[in-house]
N, CA, C, O and the ligand as a Tripos MOL2 file, in Angstrom:
@<TRIPOS>MOLECULE
protein
  293   291    74     0     0
PROTEIN
NO_CHARGES

@<TRIPOS>ATOM
      1 N           0.8290   -1.2080    0.0000 N.3       1 MET1
      2 CA          0.0000    0.0000    0.0000 C.3       1 MET1
      3 C           0.8630    1.2580    0.0000 C.2       1 MET1
      4 O           1.9490    1.2940    0.5800 O.2       1 MET1
      5 N           0.3600    2.2610   -0.6510 N.am      2 ALA2
      6 CA          1.0770    3.5320   -0.6940 C.3       2 ALA2
      7 C           0.8670    4.2810    0.6240 C.2       2 ALA2
      8 O           0.0700    3.8890    1.4770 O.2       2 ALA2
      9 N           1.5990    5.3440    0.7440 N.am      3 LYS3
     10 CA          1.4840    6.1640    1.9550 C.3       3 LYS3
     11 C           0.0960    6.7790    2.0570 C.2       3 LYS3
     12 O          -0.4750    7.2330    1.0650 O.2       3 LYS3
     13 N          -0.4220    6.7830    3.2450 N.am      4 ALA4
     14 CA         -1.7130    7.4330    3.4520 C.3       4 ALA4
     15 C          -1.5200    8.9340    3.3320 C.2       4 ALA4
     16 O          -0.5770    9.5110    3.8730 O.2       4 ALA4
     17 N          -2.4200    9.5300    2.6230 N.am      5 LYS5
     18 CA         -2.2670   10.9700    2.4040 C.3       5 LYS5
     19 C          -2.7180   11.7680    3.6180 C.2       5 LYS5
     20 O          -3.6700   11.4130    4.3140 O.2       5 LYS5
     21 N          -2.0050   12.8470    3.8400 N.am      6 GLY6
     22 CA         -2.3790   13.7580    4.9110 C.3       6 GLY6
     23 C          -2.1920   13.1480    6.2840 C.2       6 GLY6
     24 O          -1.5250   12.1260    6.4490 O.2       6 GLY6
     25 N          -2.7970   13.7980    7.2690 N.am      7 GLY7
     26 CA         -2.7110   13.2970    8.6300 C.3       7 GLY7
     27 C          -1.3750   13.6370    9.2570 C.2       7 GLY7
     28 O          -0.3670   13.7980    8.5680 O.2       7 GLY7
     29 N          -1.3830   13.7410   10.5580 N.am      8 SER8
     30 CA         -0.1370   14.0480   11.2360 C.3       8 SER8
     31 C           0.6030   12.7580   11.5270 C.2       8 SER8
     32 O          -0.0070   11.7140   11.7580 O.2       8 SER8
     33 N           1.8830   12.8390   11.5120 N.am      9 THR9
     34 CA          2.6890   11.6480   11.7530 C.3       9 THR9
     35 C           3.0240   11.4900   13.2310 C.2       9 THR9
     36 O           3.6300   10.5000   13.6420 O.2       9 THR9
     37 N           2.6250   12.4670   14.0100 N.am     10 LYS10
     38 CA          2.9480   12.4410   15.4360 C.3      10 LYS10
     39 C           2.1290   11.4000   16.2020 C.2      10 LYS10
     40 O           2.6200   10.7700   17.1390 O.2      10 LYS10
     41 N           0.8660   11.2330   15.7850 N.am     11 GLU11
     42 CA         -0.0220   10.3410   16.5210 C.3      11 GLU11
     43 C           0.4340    8.8970   16.4080 C.2      11 GLU11
     44 O           0.8630    8.4390   15.3490 O.2      11 GLU11
     45 N           0.3310    8.2080   17.5070 N.am     12 LYS12
     46 CA          0.7240    6.8010   17.5180 C.3      12 LYS12
     47 C          -0.3590    5.9690   16.8570 C.2      12 LYS12
     48 O          -1.5510    6.2570   16.9600 O.2      12 LYS12
     49 N           0.0790    4.9680   16.2010 N.am     13 LYS13
     50 CA         -0.8840    4.1060   15.5260 C.3      13 LYS13
     51 C          -1.5100    3.1380   16.5270 C.2      13 LYS13
     52 O          -0.9190    2.7770   17.5460 O.2      13 LYS13
     53 N          -2.7090    2.7460   16.1930 N.am     14 GLY14
     54 CA         -3.3600    1.7260   17.0050 C.3      14 GLY14
     55 C          -4.0150    2.2490   18.2660 C.2      14 GLY14
     56 O          -4.6100    1.4820   19.0230 O.2      14 GLY14
     57 N          -3.9130    3.5320   18.4950 N.am     15 LYS15
     58 CA         -4.5750    4.0690   19.6860 C.3      15 LYS15
     59 C          -5.6050    5.0950   19.2670 C.2      15 LYS15
     60 O          -5.3150    6.0480   18.5440 O.2      15 LYS15
     61 N          -6.7960    4.8740   19.7370 N.am     16 LYS16
     62 CA         -7.8560    5.8200   19.4130 C.3      16 LYS16
     63 C          -8.2130    6.5800   20.6770 C.2      16 LYS16
     64 O          -8.1280    6.0340   21.7780 O.2      16 LYS16
     65 N          -8.6060    7.8200   20.5280 N.am     17 PRO17
     66 CA         -9.0200    8.5620   21.7270 C.3      17 PRO17
     67 C         -10.2250    7.9180   22.3730 C.2      17 PRO17
     68 O         -11.1600    7.4870   21.6990 O.2      17 PRO17
     69 N         -10.1870    7.8620   23.6740 N.am     18 HIS18
     70 CA        -11.2640    7.2070   24.4030 C.3      18 HIS18
     71 C         -12.5300    8.0490   24.3610 C.2      18 HIS18
     72 O         -12.5130    9.2560   24.6030 O.2      18 HIS18
     73 N         -13.6230    7.3730   24.0470 N.am     19 LYS19
     74 CA        -14.9140    8.0610   24.0770 C.3      19 LYS19
     75 C         -15.8420    7.2820   24.9830 C.2      19 LYS19
     76 O         -15.8850    6.0520   24.9390 O.2      19 LYS19
     77 N         -16.5710    7.9920   25.7900 N.am     20 ASN20
     78 CA        -17.5460    7.3170   26.6370 C.3      20 ASN20
     79 C         -18.7280    6.8680   25.7840 C.2      20 ASN20
     80 O         -19.2220    7.5940   24.9210 O.2      20 ASN20
     81 N         -19.1540    5.6520   26.0610 N.am     21 LYS21
     82 CA        -20.3090    5.1560   25.3230 C.3      21 LYS21
     83 C         -21.5790    5.7560   25.8980 C.2      21 LYS21
     84 O         -21.6600    6.0140   27.0990 O.2      21 LYS21
     85 N         -22.5670    5.9790   25.0490 N.am     22 PRO22
     86 CA        -23.8440    6.4500   25.5920 C.3      22 PRO22
     87 C         -24.4800    5.3700   26.4580 C.2      22 PRO22
     88 O         -24.3450    4.1790   26.1790 O.2      22 PRO22
     89 N         -25.1610    5.7850   27.4900 N.am     23 THR23
     90 CA        -25.7590    4.8210   28.4070 C.3      23 THR23
     91 C         -26.7910    3.9690   27.6910 C.2      23 THR23
     92 O         -27.4630    4.4160   26.7620 O.2      23 THR23
     93 N         -26.8980    2.7340   28.1460 N.am     24 SER24
     94 CA        -27.8780    1.8340   27.5780 C.3      24 SER24
     95 C         -29.2790    2.3770   27.8040 C.2      24 SER24
     96 O         -29.6090    2.8700   28.8820 O.2      24 SER24
     97 N         -30.0780    2.2750   26.7800 N.am     25 LYS25
     98 CA        -31.4560    2.7590   26.8820 C.3      25 LYS25
     99 C         -32.3440    1.7520   27.5880 C.2      25 LYS25
    100 O         -33.5370    1.9870   27.7840 O.2      25 LYS25
    101 N         -31.7590    0.6360   27.9660 N.am     26 LYS26
    102 CA        -32.5010   -0.4310   28.6150 C.3      26 LYS26
    103 C         -33.2490    0.0760   29.8360 C.2      26 LYS26
    104 O         -34.3870   -0.3130   30.0970 O.2      26 LYS26
    105 N         -32.5880    0.9510   30.5760 N.am     27 TYR27
    106 CA        -33.1620    1.3920   31.8360 C.3      27 TYR27
    107 C         -34.2990    2.3790   31.6310 C.2      27 TYR27
    108 O         -35.0380    2.6840   32.5680 O.2      27 TYR27
    109 N         -34.4390    2.8750   30.4150 N.am     28 ALA28
    110 CA        -35.5650    3.7520   30.1240 C.3      28 ALA28
    111 C         -36.8620    2.9590   30.1050 C.2      28 ALA28
    112 O         -37.9520    3.5250   30.1930 O.2      28 ALA28
    113 N         -36.7310    1.6330   29.9900 N.am     29 LYS29
    114 CA        -37.9190    0.7950   29.9240 C.3      29 LYS29
    115 C         -38.4320    0.4370   31.3140 C.2      29 LYS29
    116 O         -39.4870   -0.1810   31.4560 O.2      29 LYS29
    117 N         -37.6930    0.8220   32.3140 N.am     30 TYR30
    118 CA        -38.1480    0.5980   33.6780 C.3      30 TYR30
    119 C         -38.6330    1.9140   34.2690 C.2      30 TYR30
    120 O         -38.0990    2.9810   33.9650 O.2      30 TYR30
    121 N         -39.6200    1.8260   35.0930 N.am     31 ARG31
    122 CA        -40.0720    3.0180   35.7940 C.3      31 ARG31
    123 C         -40.4330    2.6340   37.2270 C.2      31 ARG31
    124 O         -41.2260    1.7210   37.4570 O.2      31 ARG31
    125 N         -39.8580    3.3220   38.1550 N.am     32 ALA32
    126 CA        -40.1290    3.0210   39.5580 C.3      32 ALA32
    127 C         -41.4630    3.6230   39.9460 C.2      32 ALA32
    128 O         -41.7060    4.8180   39.7730 O.2      32 ALA32
    129 N         -42.3170    2.7710   40.4720 N.am     33 GLU33
    130 CA        -43.6130    3.2540   40.9510 C.3      33 GLU33
    131 C         -43.7310    2.8570   42.4110 C.2      33 GLU33
    132 O         -44.0460    1.7110   42.7310 O.2      33 GLU33
    133 N         -43.4800    3.7940   43.2740 N.am     34 GLY34
    134 CA        -43.5000    3.4830   44.6960 C.3      34 GLY34
    135 C         -42.4050    2.4910   45.0190 C.2      34 GLY34
    136 O         -41.2210    2.7790   44.8440 O.2      34 GLY34
    137 N         -42.8010    1.3240   45.4910 N.am     35 GLU35
    138 CA        -41.8080    0.3210   45.8670 C.3      35 GLU35
    139 C         -41.6290   -0.7250   44.7860 C.2      35 GLU35
    140 O         -40.7680   -1.5970   44.9030 O.2      35 GLU35
    141 N         -42.4210   -0.6510   43.7480 N.am     36 THR36
    142 CA        -42.3160   -1.6580   42.6920 C.3      36 THR36
    143 C         -41.7530   -1.0280   41.4230 C.2      36 THR36
    144 O         -41.6750    0.1920   41.2810 O.2      36 THR36
    145 N         -41.3740   -1.8960   40.5260 N.am     37 ILE37
    146 CA        -40.8350   -1.4300   39.2500 C.3      37 ILE37
    147 C         -41.8070   -1.8150   38.1410 C.2      37 ILE37
    148 O         -42.1910   -2.9770   38.0050 O.2      37 ILE37
    149 N         -42.1870   -0.8410   37.3720 N.am     38 ALA38
    150 CA        -43.0690   -1.1170   36.2480 C.3      38 ALA38
    151 C         -42.2320   -1.2160   34.9810 C.2      38 ALA38
    152 O         -41.4240   -0.3390   34.6780 O.2      38 ALA38
    153 N         -42.4420   -2.2850   34.2620 N.am     39 ARG39
    154 CA        -41.7000   -2.4610   33.0100 C.3      39 ARG39
    155 C         -42.5460   -1.9670   31.8480 C.2      39 ARG39
    156 O         -43.7350   -2.2710   31.7530 O.2      39 ARG39
    157 N         -41.9330   -1.2240   30.9910 N.am     40 GLN40
    158 CA        -42.6640   -0.6420   29.8700 C.3      40 GLN40
    159 C         -42.7370   -1.6030   28.6890 C.2      40 GLN40
    160 O         -43.6150   -1.4810   27.8350 O.2      40 GLN40
    161 N         -41.8300   -2.5400   28.6450 N.am     41 ALA41
    162 CA        -41.7820   -3.4360   27.4950 C.3      41 ALA41
    163 C         -41.8070   -4.8890   27.9520 C.2      41 ALA41
    164 O         -41.5940   -5.1980   29.1250 O.2      41 ALA41
    165 N         -42.0710   -5.7590   27.0040 N.am     42 LYS42
    166 CA        -42.1080   -7.1890   27.2920 C.3      42 LYS42
    167 C         -40.7130   -7.7740   27.2840 C.2      42 LYS42
    168 O         -39.8090   -7.2710   26.6170 O.2      42 LYS42
    169 N         -40.5580   -8.8440   28.0370 N.am     43 PHE43
    170 CA        -39.2940   -9.5660   27.9880 C.3      43 PHE43
    171 C         -39.3370  -10.5980   26.8860 C.2      43 PHE43
    172 O         -40.4060  -11.0420   26.4690 O.2      43 PHE43
    173 N         -38.1780  -10.9680   26.4270 N.am     44 CYS44
    174 CA        -38.0930  -12.0140   25.4160 C.3      44 CYS44
    175 C         -38.3310  -13.3700   26.0670 C.2      44 CYS44
    176 O         -37.6950  -13.6860   27.0720 O.2      44 CYS44
    177 N         -39.2240  -14.1680   25.5210 N.am     45 PRO45
    178 CA        -39.4810  -15.4800   26.1230 C.3      45 PRO45
    179 C         -38.3150  -16.4510   25.9350 C.2      45 PRO45
    180 O         -38.1980  -17.4310   26.6710 O.2      45 PRO45
    181 N         -37.4860  -16.1900   24.9870 N.am     46 ARG46
    182 CA        -36.3410  -17.0760   24.7550 C.3      46 ARG46
    183 C         -35.1450  -16.6720   25.6120 C.2      46 ARG46
    184 O         -34.4780  -17.5120   26.2180 O.2      46 ARG46
    185 N         -34.8920  -15.3660   25.6460 N.am     47 CYS47
    186 CA        -33.7120  -14.8960   26.3710 C.3      47 CYS47
    187 C         -33.9860  -14.7460   27.8600 C.2      47 CYS47
    188 O         -33.0690  -14.7730   28.6810 O.2      47 CYS47
    189 N         -35.2650  -14.5870   28.1960 N.am     48 GLY48
    190 CA        -35.6150  -14.4670   29.5950 C.3      48 GLY48
    191 C         -35.5910  -13.0290   30.0680 C.2      48 GLY48
    192 O         -35.3840  -12.1040   29.2830 O.2      48 GLY48
    193 N         -35.8060  -12.8510   31.3700 N.am     49 PRO49
    194 CA        -35.8750  -11.5140   31.9260 C.3      49 PRO49
    195 C         -34.5800  -10.7360   31.6990 C.2      49 PRO49
    196 O         -33.4820  -11.2800   31.8200 O.2      49 PRO49
    197 N         -34.7250   -9.4980   31.3780 N.am     50 GLY50
    198 CA        -33.5550   -8.6450   31.1520 C.3      50 GLY50
    199 C         -33.3850   -8.2740   29.7030 C.2      50 GLY50
    200 O         -32.7620   -7.2650   29.3720 O.2      50 GLY50
    201 N         -33.9510   -9.1070   28.8310 N.am     51 VAL51
    202 CA        -33.8530   -8.8020   27.4050 C.3      51 VAL51
    203 C         -35.2240   -8.3520   26.9280 C.2      51 VAL51
    204 O         -36.1870   -9.1180   26.9470 O.2      51 VAL51
    205 N         -35.2930   -7.1260   26.5100 N.am     52 PHE52
    206 CA        -36.5750   -6.5670   26.1060 C.3      52 PHE52
    207 C         -36.8470   -6.8070   24.6330 C.2      52 PHE52
    208 O         -35.9320   -6.9560   23.8230 O.2      52 PHE52
    209 N         -38.1180   -6.8380   24.3150 N.am     53 LEU53
    210 CA        -38.5160   -6.9080   22.9180 C.3      53 LEU53
    211 C         -38.7100   -5.4830   22.4060 C.2      53 LEU53
    212 O         -39.3500   -4.6580   23.0580 O.2      53 LEU53
    213 N         -38.1550   -5.2120   21.2490 N.am     54 ALA54
    214 CA        -38.3500   -3.9020   20.6360 C.3      54 ALA54
    215 C         -39.7520   -3.8640   20.0540 C.2      54 ALA54
    216 O         -40.1890   -4.8030   19.3900 O.2      54 ALA54
    217 N         -40.4410   -2.7820   20.3080 N.am     55 VAL55
    218 CA        -41.8200   -2.6760   19.8500 C.3      55 VAL55
    219 C         -41.8590   -1.9590   18.5120 C.2      55 VAL55
    220 O         -41.4020   -0.8230   18.3800 O.2      55 VAL55
    221 N         -42.4050   -2.6380   17.5390 N.am     56 HIS56
    222 CA        -42.5850   -2.0450   16.2210 C.3      56 HIS56
    223 C         -44.0790   -1.9000   15.9530 C.2      56 HIS56
    224 O         -44.9180   -2.2260   16.7930 O.2      56 HIS56
    225 N         -44.3770   -1.4130   14.7880 N.am     57 LYS57
    226 CA        -45.7620   -1.1250   14.4400 C.3      57 LYS57
    227 C         -46.6360   -2.3780   14.5340 C.2      57 LYS57
    228 O         -47.7170   -2.3510   15.1240 O.2      57 LYS57
    229 N         -46.1590   -3.4610   13.9530 N.am     58 ASN58
    230 CA        -46.9880   -4.6600   13.9090 C.3      58 ASN58
    231 C         -46.3010   -5.8760   14.5080 C.2      58 ASN58
    232 O         -46.7760   -7.0020   14.3650 O.2      58 ASN58
    233 N         -45.1810   -5.6410   15.1780 N.am     59 ARG59
    234 CA        -44.4870   -6.7900   15.7400 C.3      59 ARG59
    235 C         -43.5930   -6.3640   16.9050 C.2      59 ARG59
    236 O         -43.2950   -5.1850   17.0960 O.2      59 ARG59
    237 N         -43.1830   -7.3660   17.6670 N.am     60 GLU60
    238 CA        -42.2080   -7.1400   18.7290 C.3      60 GLU60
    239 C         -41.0160   -8.0230   18.4280 C.2      60 GLU60
    240 O         -41.1680   -9.1860   18.0540 O.2      60 GLU60
    241 N         -39.8450   -7.4720   18.5920 N.am     61 TYR61
    242 CA        -38.6610   -8.1480   18.0840 C.3      61 TYR61
    243 C         -37.5700   -8.1740   19.1390 C.2      61 TYR61
    244 O         -37.3440   -7.1840   19.8360 O.2      61 TYR61
    245 N         -36.9010   -9.3000   19.2510 N.am     62 CYS62
    246 CA        -35.7640   -9.4160   20.1610 C.3      62 CYS62
    247 C         -34.4830   -9.2620   19.3520 C.2      62 CYS62
    248 O         -34.2280  -10.0260   18.4210 O.2      62 CYS62
    249 N         -33.6910   -8.2790   19.7110 N.am     63 GLY63
    250 CA        -32.4510   -8.0350   18.9920 C.3      63 GLY63
    251 C         -31.3810   -9.0530   19.3180 C.2      63 GLY63
    252 O         -30.4070   -9.1890   18.5770 O.2      63 GLY63
    253 N         -31.5460   -9.7690   20.4140 N.am     64 ALA64
    254 CA        -30.5170  -10.7120   20.8340 C.3      64 ALA64
    255 C         -30.6570  -12.0590   20.1220 C.2      64 ALA64
    256 O         -29.6650  -12.6390   19.6820 O.2      64 ALA64
    257 N         -31.8950  -12.5550   20.0120 N.am     65 CYS65
    258 CA        -32.0730  -13.8890   19.4240 C.3      65 CYS65
    259 C         -32.9630  -13.8540   18.1920 C.2      65 CYS65
    260 O         -33.2780  -14.9000   17.6240 O.2      65 CYS65
    261 N         -33.3730  -12.6530   17.7710 N.am     66 HIS66
    262 CA        -34.1730  -12.4530   16.5640 C.3      66 HIS66
    263 C         -35.5840  -13.0350   16.6830 C.2      66 HIS66
    264 O         -36.2590  -13.2830   15.6840 O.2      66 HIS66
    265 N         -36.0000  -13.2400   17.9030 N.am     67 TYR67
    266 CA        -37.3650  -13.7040   18.1280 C.3      67 TYR67
    267 C         -38.3370  -12.5960   17.7240 C.2      67 TYR67
    268 O         -38.1430  -11.4330   18.0800 O.2      67 TYR67
    269 N         -39.3560  -12.9530   16.9990 N.am     68 THR68
    270 CA        -40.3420  -11.9620   16.5590 C.3      68 THR68
    271 C         -41.7340  -12.4200   16.9290 C.2      68 THR68
    272 O         -42.0950  -13.5810   16.7370 O.2      68 THR68
    273 N         -42.5000  -11.5070   17.4550 N.am     69 GLU69
    274 CA        -43.8820  -11.7890   17.7970 C.3      69 GLU69
    275 C         -44.7570  -10.8490   16.9930 C.2      69 GLU69
    276 O         -44.6500   -9.6300   17.1270 O.2      69 GLU69
    277 N         -45.6070  -11.3950   16.1740 N.am     70 PHE70
    278 CA        -46.4440  -10.5450   15.3220 C.3      70 PHE70
    279 C         -47.7440  -10.2070   16.0310 C.2      70 PHE70
    280 O         -48.3630  -11.0540   16.6760 O.2      70 PHE70
    281 N         -48.1290   -8.9880   15.8990 N.am     71 LYS71
    282 CA        -49.4070   -8.5370   16.4570 C.3      71 LYS71
    283 C         -50.3890   -8.4330   15.3150 C.2      71 LYS71
    284 O         -50.1280   -7.7900   14.2980 O.2      71 LYS71
    285 N         -51.5020   -9.0650   15.5000 N.am     72 GLU72
    286 CA        -52.5250   -8.9800   14.4560 C.3      72 GLU72
    287 C         -53.5760   -7.9760   14.8850 C.2      72 GLU72
    288 O         -54.1750   -8.0870   15.9550 O.2      72 GLU72
    289 N         -53.7800   -7.0160   14.0420 N.am     73 SER73
    290 CA        -54.7780   -6.0000   14.3640 C.3      73 SER73
    291 C         -55.4700   -5.5120   13.1130 C.2      73 SER73
    292 O         -56.3460   -4.6500   13.1880 O.2      73 SER73
    293 ZN        -34.4290  -13.0660   22.6430 Zn       74 ZN74
@<TRIPOS>BOND
     1     1     2 1
     2     2     3 1
     3     3     4 2
     4     3     5 am
     5     5     6 1
     6     6     7 1
     7     7     8 2
     8     7     9 am
     9     9    10 1
    10    10    11 1
    11    11    12 2
    12    11    13 am
    13    13    14 1
    14    14    15 1
    15    15    16 2
    16    15    17 am
    17    17    18 1
    18    18    19 1
    19    19    20 2
    20    19    21 am
    21    21    22 1
    22    22    23 1
    23    23    24 2
    24    23    25 am
    25    25    26 1
    26    26    27 1
    27    27    28 2
    28    27    29 am
    29    29    30 1
    30    30    31 1
    31    31    32 2
    32    31    33 am
    33    33    34 1
    34    34    35 1
    35    35    36 2
    36    35    37 am
    37    37    38 1
    38    38    39 1
    39    39    40 2
    40    39    41 am
    41    41    42 1
    42    42    43 1
    43    43    44 2
    44    43    45 am
    45    45    46 1
    46    46    47 1
    47    47    48 2
    48    47    49 am
    49    49    50 1
    50    50    51 1
    51    51    52 2
    52    51    53 am
    53    53    54 1
    54    54    55 1
    55    55    56 2
    56    55    57 am
    57    57    58 1
    58    58    59 1
    59    59    60 2
    60    59    61 am
    61    61    62 1
    62    62    63 1
    63    63    64 2
    64    63    65 am
    65    65    66 1
    66    66    67 1
    67    67    68 2
    68    67    69 am
    69    69    70 1
    70    70    71 1
    71    71    72 2
    72    71    73 am
    73    73    74 1
    74    74    75 1
    75    75    76 2
    76    75    77 am
    77    77    78 1
    78    78    79 1
    79    79    80 2
    80    79    81 am
    81    81    82 1
    82    82    83 1
    83    83    84 2
    84    83    85 am
    85    85    86 1
    86    86    87 1
    87    87    88 2
    88    87    89 am
    89    89    90 1
    90    90    91 1
    91    91    92 2
    92    91    93 am
    93    93    94 1
    94    94    95 1
    95    95    96 2
    96    95    97 am
    97    97    98 1
    98    98    99 1
    99    99   100 2
   100    99   101 am
   101   101   102 1
   102   102   103 1
   103   103   104 2
   104   103   105 am
   105   105   106 1
   106   106   107 1
   107   107   108 2
   108   107   109 am
   109   109   110 1
   110   110   111 1
   111   111   112 2
   112   111   113 am
   113   113   114 1
   114   114   115 1
   115   115   116 2
   116   115   117 am
   117   117   118 1
   118   118   119 1
   119   119   120 2
   120   119   121 am
   121   121   122 1
   122   122   123 1
   123   123   124 2
   124   123   125 am
   125   125   126 1
   126   126   127 1
   127   127   128 2
   128   127   129 am
   129   129   130 1
   130   130   131 1
   131   131   132 2
   132   131   133 am
   133   133   134 1
   134   134   135 1
   135   135   136 2
   136   135   137 am
   137   137   138 1
   138   138   139 1
   139   139   140 2
   140   139   141 am
   141   141   142 1
   142   142   143 1
   143   143   144 2
   144   143   145 am
   145   145   146 1
   146   146   147 1
   147   147   148 2
   148   147   149 am
   149   149   150 1
   150   150   151 1
   151   151   152 2
   152   151   153 am
   153   153   154 1
   154   154   155 1
   155   155   156 2
   156   155   157 am
   157   157   158 1
   158   158   159 1
   159   159   160 2
   160   159   161 am
   161   161   162 1
   162   162   163 1
   163   163   164 2
   164   163   165 am
   165   165   166 1
   166   166   167 1
   167   167   168 2
   168   167   169 am
   169   169   170 1
   170   170   171 1
   171   171   172 2
   172   171   173 am
   173   173   174 1
   174   174   175 1
   175   175   176 2
   176   175   177 am
   177   177   178 1
   178   178   179 1
   179   179   180 2
   180   179   181 am
   181   181   182 1
   182   182   183 1
   183   183   184 2
   184   183   185 am
   185   185   186 1
   186   186   187 1
   187   187   188 2
   188   187   189 am
   189   189   190 1
   190   190   191 1
   191   191   192 2
   192   191   193 am
   193   193   194 1
   194   194   195 1
   195   195   196 2
   196   195   197 am
   197   197   198 1
   198   198   199 1
   199   199   200 2
   200   199   201 am
   201   201   202 1
   202   202   203 1
   203   203   204 2
   204   203   205 am
   205   205   206 1
   206   206   207 1
   207   207   208 2
   208   207   209 am
   209   209   210 1
   210   210   211 1
   211   211   212 2
   212   211   213 am
   213   213   214 1
   214   214   215 1
   215   215   216 2
   216   215   217 am
   217   217   218 1
   218   218   219 1
   219   219   220 2
   220   219   221 am
   221   221   222 1
   222   222   223 1
   223   223   224 2
   224   223   225 am
   225   225   226 1
   226   226   227 1
   227   227   228 2
   228   227   229 am
   229   229   230 1
   230   230   231 1
   231   231   232 2
   232   231   233 am
   233   233   234 1
   234   234   235 1
   235   235   236 2
   236   235   237 am
   237   237   238 1
   238   238   239 1
   239   239   240 2
   240   239   241 am
   241   241   242 1
   242   242   243 1
   243   243   244 2
   244   243   245 am
   245   245   246 1
   246   246   247 1
   247   247   248 2
   248   247   249 am
   249   249   250 1
   250   250   251 1
   251   251   252 2
   252   251   253 am
   253   253   254 1
   254   254   255 1
   255   255   256 2
   256   255   257 am
   257   257   258 1
   258   258   259 1
   259   259   260 2
   260   259   261 am
   261   261   262 1
   262   262   263 1
   263   263   264 2
   264   263   265 am
   265   265   266 1
   266   266   267 1
   267   267   268 2
   268   267   269 am
   269   269   270 1
   270   270   271 1
   271   271   272 2
   272   271   273 am
   273   273   274 1
   274   274   275 1
   275   275   276 2
   276   275   277 am
   277   277   278 1
   278   278   279 1
   279   279   280 2
   280   279   281 am
   281   281   282 1
   282   282   283 1
   283   283   284 2
   284   283   285 am
   285   285   286 1
   286   286   287 1
   287   287   288 2
   288   287   289 am
   289   289   290 1
   290   290   291 1
   291   291   292 2
@<TRIPOS>SUBSTRUCTURE
     1 MET1         2 RESIDUE 1 A MET
     2 ALA2         6 RESIDUE 1 A ALA
     3 LYS3        10 RESIDUE 1 A LYS
     4 ALA4        14 RESIDUE 1 A ALA
     5 LYS5        18 RESIDUE 1 A LYS
     6 GLY6        22 RESIDUE 1 A GLY
     7 GLY7        26 RESIDUE 1 A GLY
     8 SER8        30 RESIDUE 1 A SER
     9 THR9        34 RESIDUE 1 A THR
    10 LYS10       38 RESIDUE 1 A LYS
    11 GLU11       42 RESIDUE 1 A GLU
    12 LYS12       46 RESIDUE 1 A LYS
    13 LYS13       50 RESIDUE 1 A LYS
    14 GLY14       54 RESIDUE 1 A GLY
    15 LYS15       58 RESIDUE 1 A LYS
    16 LYS16       62 RESIDUE 1 A LYS
    17 PRO17       66 RESIDUE 1 A PRO
    18 HIS18       70 RESIDUE 1 A HIS
    19 LYS19       74 RESIDUE 1 A LYS
    20 ASN20       78 RESIDUE 1 A ASN
    21 LYS21       82 RESIDUE 1 A LYS
    22 PRO22       86 RESIDUE 1 A PRO
    23 THR23       90 RESIDUE 1 A THR
    24 SER24       94 RESIDUE 1 A SER
    25 LYS25       98 RESIDUE 1 A LYS
    26 LYS26      102 RESIDUE 1 A LYS
    27 TYR27      106 RESIDUE 1 A TYR
    28 ALA28      110 RESIDUE 1 A ALA
    29 LYS29      114 RESIDUE 1 A LYS
    30 TYR30      118 RESIDUE 1 A TYR
    31 ARG31      122 RESIDUE 1 A ARG
    32 ALA32      126 RESIDUE 1 A ALA
    33 GLU33      130 RESIDUE 1 A GLU
    34 GLY34      134 RESIDUE 1 A GLY
    35 GLU35      138 RESIDUE 1 A GLU
    36 THR36      142 RESIDUE 1 A THR
    37 ILE37      146 RESIDUE 1 A ILE
    38 ALA38      150 RESIDUE 1 A ALA
    39 ARG39      154 RESIDUE 1 A ARG
    40 GLN40      158 RESIDUE 1 A GLN
    41 ALA41      162 RESIDUE 1 A ALA
    42 LYS42      166 RESIDUE 1 A LYS
    43 PHE43      170 RESIDUE 1 A PHE
    44 CYS44      174 RESIDUE 1 A CYS
    45 PRO45      178 RESIDUE 1 A PRO
    46 ARG46      182 RESIDUE 1 A ARG
    47 CYS47      186 RESIDUE 1 A CYS
    48 GLY48      190 RESIDUE 1 A GLY
    49 PRO49      194 RESIDUE 1 A PRO
    50 GLY50      198 RESIDUE 1 A GLY
    51 VAL51      202 RESIDUE 1 A VAL
    52 PHE52      206 RESIDUE 1 A PHE
    53 LEU53      210 RESIDUE 1 A LEU
    54 ALA54      214 RESIDUE 1 A ALA
    55 VAL55      218 RESIDUE 1 A VAL
    56 HIS56      222 RESIDUE 1 A HIS
    57 LYS57      226 RESIDUE 1 A LYS
    58 ASN58      230 RESIDUE 1 A ASN
    59 ARG59      234 RESIDUE 1 A ARG
    60 GLU60      238 RESIDUE 1 A GLU
    61 TYR61      242 RESIDUE 1 A TYR
    62 CYS62      246 RESIDUE 1 A CYS
    63 GLY63      250 RESIDUE 1 A GLY
    64 ALA64      254 RESIDUE 1 A ALA
    65 CYS65      258 RESIDUE 1 A CYS
    66 HIS66      262 RESIDUE 1 A HIS
    67 TYR67      266 RESIDUE 1 A TYR
    68 THR68      270 RESIDUE 1 A THR
    69 GLU69      274 RESIDUE 1 A GLU
    70 PHE70      278 RESIDUE 1 A PHE
    71 LYS71      282 RESIDUE 1 A LYS
    72 GLU72      286 RESIDUE 1 A GLU
    73 SER73      290 RESIDUE 1 A SER
    74 ZN74       293 GROUP 0 **** ****
């Protein structure tokens, strides 16, 4: 390969500046109501508690195991 054009030669290769990851949106699906926790979404029946199903227009989908539940309406 030819030389990469541009860029500074001072920076060390293989190191990227650290960036904080955005917080998981998982916790947005929980809501504390008094002493109990209300869950806004369904859990995946295959993955078990902790894995939420993404709610779509006509289906609910698990991103972890690709489980899909179709809603008929
Ligand atoms: Zn799943």
